[in-house]
N, C-alpha and C positions, 0 to 999 in steps of 0.2 A: 683421829685426825680432824682438825677443825677446817671444814670446807671454806668458811668465811675468811680464815686467815690466809688461805692460798689464793682464792679468786677475788676476795674483797666483797663486802656486803653490797648487794644491789640497792641502788637508790629507789625509794618508793615513789610511785607516780602519784602526785598530789595536785596536778594541774590538769584541768579539763581540756578536751580536744580543741575547742574553739579558742581557748586561751593560748594553747600551744601554737596554733596557727598565727594568732595575733602577735605573739612574742617573736616568732620568726620574721614576720613582716616588719614589726617595729625595730627589731634588732638589725635587720638588713638596712633599713632606712637610716638608723643612727650610725652604722659603720660607714655608709655612703657619705653622710654629713661630715663625719670626722675626717674623711679623706679630702672632701671638696671644700670644706669651710676655710675661709680666709682668717677667721678668728682663732688664733692659736690656743687661747684659753678654753675654747669649747672643744677642741680636738680630742684631748685625752678623756674628759668626762663622757663625751659622745661615744668614743671607742670602747671604753670600759662598760658603759651602759649597753651598748650594742652586743658586746661579747656575752654579757650576762643574760640578755634576753634570748640570744641565739642558743645558748646552753640550756636555758629554761625550756625553750620550745623543743629542742632536740631530745632532751632526756625526760621531759614531763615532770621534772622535779624542781620544786622551789624551796630553797633552804629556809627562807623567811617563814614560809608556811609551816615547815617542820618545827622551827623554833617556837612558833605560836601555837603548836599542837593541832594544826588543822590538817585534815585529810583532804582527799580529792573534793574539789568544789564543784557544785552543779553549774552547768552552762545556762544560767538564767538569762532572761531577756527583760530589759526595762526600757520603757518608752520615755523619751525626753521631749517635752512640748515647748515650742517657742511661739508666742502669740504677739503680734504687733499690728498696728494699723497706721494708715497715712491718708491724708486728703490731698488730691491733686486737682489743679485748675484746668481740667480737660474733660470733654464729654465722656460719659460712661462707655458707649460703644467703641469710641476711638481708643480708650484705655484698654478695654477688653481685647479688641482685635490685635493690638500691639503685643499684649501679654500672651495671647493665644498662639502667636507665632513664636514657639519656644526658642528658636535660634536667635531671637532678639535678646534673650535674658543675659548672656554674657556681656552685652553692651553696657549694662549698669551693675551687674552682680560681679564684684571683683574676685570672689572666690571661685567663680566658674570660668573654666578655660574654653569650653565648647559644649554646645548642645546640638546634636545632629538629629534632625527629624527623619525617622525611618519610614513612617507612614502616618495616616491620619490620627492614630492613637499612640503609637510607640515612638520612643526617642532614646538616644544614647547620650549620656551625660559624662563630662569629665571635669572634676573639681580639684582645687588645690587643698592640700592638707595643711591646717594651721601649723605654724612653726617651720615652714619651708621644708617639710618632710616628704615632699613628693606629691603625687596626684593619685586619685582614686577614680574609677570609672564604674558605671552601672547603666543598666537599661531600665526605663520607666514606661509606664502606660497611663494614659488618661482614663480614669475610672468613673468620673462623673462630670457632666458638662451641661450647664444651662446657659445657652448663648446669651452673652451680655450680662450674666448674673453670677455665675459660679464656674470655677475650674478646679477639679481635684485630680490628683495623680498619686501613683504608688510605684515604688521600685519593684522590679520583677525578680523572681527567684534567682539566686546566685549573686546578688549584690553584696559587696564587701560590707557596707553598712546599710541596713534596711531603712528606708525613709519614705515619707509620704507628706503630702501637703495639700492645701486648698487655699484659693483666693476668692473672696466674695467681692463683688463690685456693686456699689450702691450709689444712687443719685444723691447729691447734696447741694443745697443752695441753687437749685435750678440749672446749674451748668457743670459744677465740679463733680468729682467722683471720690467716694471714700472706699479704700481698699482694706479689707480685713484679711490678714495673712496668718496662716497657721502652718508651721513646719514641725514635723515629728520625725525623730530618728531613734534608733535603738542602739543600746550598748551591749553587744553580744559576747562580752568577754568575762562572764561570771561576775563574782564580787569585785574583782580587780577592775573589770570594765565599767561596772557601775560607779566605782570610785573615781575612775578617770573621767567618766562622763560628767560626774558632779563637778569635777575641777574644770573641765573644758566647757561646760554649759555656759558660764558667763561670757567666755570668749566667743563661742559660736553664736550666742544670742546677740552680742554686740555686733558681730559680723553681719548677721541677717538683718538687723535693724538698720545698719549702715547701708546695706545694699538696697533695702526698701526706700530709704531716703534718697539714695542715689537714683532710683527710678523716678522719684518725684522731680528731682533736678533735671534729669535727662528729658523726661517727657514734656515738662513745662518750658524747656529751652527751645522747643519747636523742631528738634531734630527728627521727631517721629515722622513728619511729613515726607522726609527724604528717604525713608527706609521702605524698600519694596516688600 
């Protein structure tokens, strides 16, 4: 008797654990988007894509991987770095003090919904996912600080997307300040995640640069003096 003919052949698991979690999260967001979207043309593709990702996450099997002859992929981690700088026409300490109060960041960073300061070092962040796919939250900690010169932070264990960053503050032209900003995040979804990160990197980079320029406009407009 052929056991496989009665019970059916089991699907091989060829998707890593982190990829499976990411697939379930992504699938759920796409299903939600298909239900809530006003654009009818997007509803069916979003629903089908969501169902595929949910099945991928639940079973641990990817048919496309099988067709490509791939077995289980390692949950590799790749860092993506975004580097930019901007010059603002405000004194360095004034700029530093504004940035050091992390709850000010959503005032000019459009992708941030909220930064809640928990204590002198730790904070809770809530950000929008590109493409209107919901929000993500994480806790971060300031890991390096030189007053008036440098501010560095790192996400704490348990973050959905591990990230880190630093801002350097330098005097320029006797009055202005030059900010050097470095943002680093990780693509924790194996080869698929690295591919997605490569596709999303231009979008994220454009978003970060836009936010940094937004800081320049915000602080030079003089609104900084009214913020406690």
